[in-house]
C-alpha positions as CSV (number, residue, x, y, z in Angstrom):
1,X,0.0,0.0,0.0
2,X,1.4,3.4,-0.9
3,X,2.1,6.1,1.6
4,X,-0.8,8.3,0.4
5,X,-3.2,5.4,0.7
6,X,-2.0,4.6,4.3
7,X,-2.6,8.2,5.2
8,X,-6.2,8.1,3.9
9,X,-6.9,4.9,5.8
10,X,-5.5,6.2,9.1
11,X,-7.6,9.4,8.7
12,X,-10.7,7.5,8.1
13,X,-10.0,5.2,11.1
14,X,-9.4,8.2,13.4
15,X,-12.7,9.8,12.3
16,X,-14.6,6.5,13.0
17,X,-13.1,6.2,16.5
18,X,-14.0,9.7,17.3
19,X,-17.6,9.4,16.2
20,X,-20.2,8.2,18.7
21,X,-21.2,4.6,18.3
22,X,-25.0,5.3,18.7
23,X,-27.2,8.0,20.0
24,X,-28.8,5.6,22.4
25,X,-25.5,4.9,24.0
26,X,-25.3,8.5,25.2
27,X,-29.0,8.7,26.3
28,X,-31.2,6.6,28.6
29,X,-33.4,3.5,28.2
30,X,-36.1,1.6,29.9
31,X,-36.7,-2.1,30.2
32,X,-38.1,-4.7,32.6
33,X,-35.6,-5.4,35.5
34,X,-33.6,-8.6,35.4
35,X,-33.0,-8.6,31.7
36,X,-34.1,-11.0,29.1
37,X,-37.8,-9.8,29.0
38,X,-39.1,-7.6,26.1
39,X,-42.2,-6.7,28.1
40,X,-44.1,-7.1,31.4
41,X,-46.6,-9.8,32.1
42,X,-48.9,-10.1,35.2
43,X,-51.6,-12.6,36.0
44,X,-54.1,-12.8,38.9
45,X,-57.6,-13.0,40.1
46,X,-59.8,-9.8,40.8
47,X,-58.4,-7.8,43.8
48,X,-54.9,-9.2,43.5
49,X,-51.8,-6.9,43.8
50,X,-49.0,-8.0,41.5
51,X,-45.5,-6.5,41.9
52,X,-42.6,-6.0,39.3
53,X,-39.7,-3.7,38.7
54,X,-38.8,-1.4,35.8
55,X,-35.1,-0.4,35.2
56,X,-34.1,3.0,33.8
57,X,-30.5,3.0,32.6
58,X,-28.8,6.4,32.1
59,X,-25.7,6.0,29.8
60,X,-25.1,9.8,29.5
61,X,-22.4,11.7,31.3
62,X,-25.0,13.8,33.2
63,X,-27.9,12.9,35.5
64,X,-31.5,12.6,34.1
65,X,-34.8,13.0,35.8
66,X,-37.7,10.9,34.6
67,X,-41.4,10.6,35.5
68,X,-43.2,7.2,35.3
69,X,-46.9,6.4,34.7
70,X,-49.0,3.5,33.5
71,X,-51.7,3.3,30.9
72,X,-54.4,0.8,30.2
73,X,-54.1,-1.0,33.6
74,X,-54.0,0.3,37.2
75,X,-50.3,0.8,38.0
76,X,-48.7,2.4,41.2
77,X,-45.0,3.2,41.3
78,X,-42.8,3.3,44.4
79,X,-41.5,6.6,43.1
80,X,-43.3,8.3,40.2
81,X,-40.3,10.7,39.7
82,X,-36.7,9.4,39.8
83,X,-33.3,11.1,39.3
84,X,-30.9,8.7,37.7
85,X,-27.2,9.7,38.1
86,X,-24.8,9.6,35.1
87,X,-23.9,6.1,33.9
88,X,-26.2,4.5,36.5
89,X,-29.2,2.3,36.5
90,X,-32.2,2.9,38.7
91,X,-34.7,0.1,39.6
92,X,-38.2,1.3,40.4
93,X,-40.7,-1.2,41.9
94,X,-44.3,-0.9,40.9
95,X,-47.7,-2.7,41.6
96,X,-50.3,-3.8,39.2
97,X,-53.7,-4.3,40.8
98,X,-56.3,-6.4,39.2
99,X,-59.6,-4.5,39.5
100,X,-62.4,-5.9,41.6
101,X,-65.1,-7.3,39.4
102,X,-62.8,-7.6,36.4
103,X,-63.9,-10.3,34.0
104,X,-61.5,-13.1,32.9
105,X,-59.3,-12.2,30.0
106,X,-56.4,-10.1,28.8
107,X,-55.9,-6.3,29.2
108,X,-53.1,-4.4,27.4
109,X,-51.2,-1.6,29.2
110,X,-48.0,0.4,29.0
111,X,-45.3,1.6,31.3
112,X,-44.3,5.1,30.1
113,X,-41.1,7.0,31.1
114,X,-40.6,10.6,30.1
115,X,-37.6,12.9,30.8
116,X,-37.7,16.7,31.4
117,X,-37.1,17.4,27.7
118,X,-40.2,15.5,26.7
119,X,-38.5,12.4,25.3
120,X,-40.2,9.2,26.3
121,X,-39.7,5.5,26.3
122,X,-42.3,2.8,26.9
123,X,-42.6,-0.9,27.6
124,X,-45.8,-2.9,27.0
125,X,-47.6,-4.6,29.9
126,X,-50.1,-7.4,29.6
127,X,-52.5,-8.2,32.4
128,X,-54.4,-11.5,32.5
129,X,-57.3,-11.8,34.8
130,X,-58.1,-15.3,35.9
131,X,-61.3,-16.9,37.0
132,X,-64.2,-18.9,35.7
133,X,-65.8,-17.9,32.3
134,X,-69.5,-17.4,32.0
135,X,-71.5,-16.9,28.8
136,X,-74.9,-15.3,29.6
137,X,-77.1,-12.6,28.0
138,X,-80.7,-11.3,28.2
139,X,-83.0,-9.6,25.7
140,X,-85.2,-7.0,27.4
141,X,-87.7,-4.1,26.7
142,X,-89.1,-5.5,23.5
143,X,-91.4,-2.9,21.9
144,X,-93.2,-3.0,18.5
145,X,-93.2,0.6,17.3
146,X,-94.7,1.2,13.9
147,X,-92.7,-0.7,11.4
148,X,-89.8,-1.5,13.8
149,X,-89.2,-3.8,16.7
150,X,-86.8,-2.3,19.3
151,X,-85.1,-4.3,22.1
152,X,-82.1,-4.2,24.5
153,X,-79.3,-6.8,24.6
154,X,-77.4,-7.2,27.9
155,X,-74.3,-9.2,28.4
156,X,-74.7,-10.8,31.9
157,X,-71.6,-13.0,31.6
158,X,-67.8,-12.6,31.8
159,X,-66.9,-13.1,28.1
160,X,-67.3,-11.0,24.9
161,X,-70.4,-12.2,23.0
162,X,-71.3,-12.1,19.4
163,X,-75.1,-12.6,19.5
164,X,-77.5,-14.1,17.0
165,X,-81.2,-13.1,16.7
166,X,-84.3,-15.0,15.5
167,X,-87.7,-13.2,15.2
168,X,-91.2,-14.8,15.1
169,X,-94.6,-13.2,15.2
170,X,-98.1,-14.8,15.2
171,X,-101.3,-13.0,14.3
172,X,-105.0,-13.8,14.6
173,X,-104.8,-16.1,11.5
174,X,-101.4,-17.6,12.0
175,X,-97.7,-16.7,11.5
176,X,-97.1,-13.2,10.0
177,X,-93.3,-13.0,10.6
178,X,-90.6,-15.8,10.7
179,X,-86.9,-14.8,10.5
180,X,-84.4,-17.5,11.1
181,X,-81.4,-16.9,13.4
182,X,-78.7,-14.7,12.1
183,X,-75.5,-13.2,13.6
184,X,-75.7,-9.5,14.6
185,X,-72.9,-7.3,13.5
186,X,-71.6,-6.4,16.9
187,X,-69.4,-7.6,19.8
188,X,-71.0,-7.1,23.3
189,X,-68.5,-6.8,26.1
190,X,-69.3,-8.1,29.6
191,X,-71.6,-5.9,31.6
192,X,-72.6,-3.8,28.6
193,X,-76.1,-3.0,27.3
194,X,-77.1,-2.0,23.7
195,X,-80.3,-0.8,22.2
196,X,-81.1,-2.3,18.8
197,X,-84.0,-2.4,16.4
198,X,-85.4,-4.8,13.8
199,X,-87.1,-3.4,10.7
200,X,-90.6,-4.7,9.8
201,X,-91.6,-2.9,6.7
202,X,-94.3,-5.4,5.7
203,X,-96.1,-5.6,9.0
204,X,-99.9,-6.3,8.9
205,X,-102.2,-3.3,8.4
206,X,-104.9,-4.8,10.6
207,X,-104.1,-7.6,13.1
208,X,-103.3,-8.4,16.7
209,X,-99.8,-10.0,16.9
210,X,-97.5,-11.5,19.5
211,X,-93.8,-11.0,18.7
212,X,-91.1,-13.2,20.1
213,X,-87.3,-12.5,19.9
214,X,-84.8,-15.3,20.6
215,X,-81.0,-14.4,21.1
216,X,-78.2,-16.9,21.4
217,X,-74.4,-16.7,21.7
218,X,-71.4,-19.0,22.1
219,X,-71.1,-20.9,25.3
220,X,-74.7,-21.8,25.7
221,X,-76.1,-18.2,26.2
222,X,-79.7,-18.0,25.3
223,X,-82.8,-15.9,26.1
224,X,-86.3,-15.1,24.8
225,X,-88.6,-12.1,25.2
226,X,-92.1,-11.3,23.9
227,X,-94.3,-8.3,23.2
228,X,-97.8,-7.8,21.8
229,X,-99.1,-5.2,19.4
230,X,-102.4,-4.2,17.7
231,X,-102.3,-2.9,14.2
232,X,-105.3,-0.7,13.2
233,X,-105.7,1.4,10.0
234,X,-106.8,4.5,11.9
235,X,-107.5,6.5,8.7
236,X,-110.1,4.0,7.5
237,X,-111.5,3.6,10.9
238,X,-111.9,7.4,11.3
239,X,-113.9,7.6,8.0
240,X,-116.2,4.7,8.9
241,X,-116.6,6.2,12.4
242,X,-117.5,9.6,11.0
243,X,-120.2,7.9,8.8
244,X,-121.6,6.1,11.9
245,X,-121.7,9.3,13.9
246,X,-123.6,11.2,11.1
247,X,-126.1,8.3,10.7
248,X,-126.6,8.1,14.5
249,X,-127.1,11.9,14.6
250,X,-129.7,11.7,11.9
251,X,-131.6,8.9,13.7
252,X,-131.6,10.9,16.9
253,X,-133.0,14.0,15.1
254,X,-135.7,12.0,13.4
255,X,-136.7,10.3,16.7
256,X,-136.9,13.6,18.5
257,X,-139.1,15.1,15.7
258,X,-141.5,12.1,15.9
259,X,-141.8,12.4,19.6
260,X,-142.6,16.1,19.4
261,X,-145.2,15.5,16.8
262,X,-146.9,12.8,18.9
263,X,-147.0,14.9,22.1
264,X,-148.8,18.0,20.5
265,X,-152.7,18.2,21.4
266,X,-155.1,17.8,18.5
267,X,-157.3,20.9,18.0
268,X,-160.9,20.3,17.0
269,X,-163.6,22.8,16.3
270,X,-167.1,21.7,17.1
271,X,-170.4,23.5,16.5
272,X,-172.4,24.1,19.7
273,X,-175.8,22.5,19.8
274,X,-178.7,24.9,20.7
275,X,-180.9,23.3,23.2
276,X,-182.8,26.3,24.6
277,X,-186.1,27.9,23.2
278,X,-185.7,31.2,21.5
279,X,-188.0,33.9,22.3
């Protein structure tokens, strides 16, 4: 290698050695304590307090002050604000509490750490709530309103439900509506209530009907509710009623006239008979 080439190589090597290896090496980072874990995981039954530790490592040549908070799940830190000296690691214990009444399943959360300059780092946290699973739902407040059937669905269990609905209605002369079970386009979380309606554009114009709704879901959830309705074409009824009223009024007037005529005294003019002698 020529002398000039050796000079160029040595210059490049000096520049590379002088340059920082990575920006993160001069900053700070956050991770689960103990190493080897990419995220936090906690599992327990409702009311349980679960403990873990988060590590904040400061690789910079100056101290850094950070604030910690949790999102998505209830997290309490031993110290919500920590000053981490230069080239030091701080381990901060925290507690995750499984809420009372929490339903079995997973909840996603995050441990967020932010410094005074607004820079933040985060680590995901997954909380699994244990306990028995229950699939239960009810259909309530069924009302036939015009050309719609409205009702409430309530998730009484501990699992997310995707309900199915079947609708049946009987009139005076037999079945007037029969819709087989179909899946509703919704996911109903535990403890939630939703108000829905079912269109019925071809309902009877004149009938007395009993409507029955049947809802089902995975896990054996099932419920049935009924409602009654009377369909009357009030426009036609009003016209017929008006004719009946007019006819009845006419009959009353004629009857009164007849009674008046019969009660009047008959006037008769009679010639007096002369019985005395005239002089």
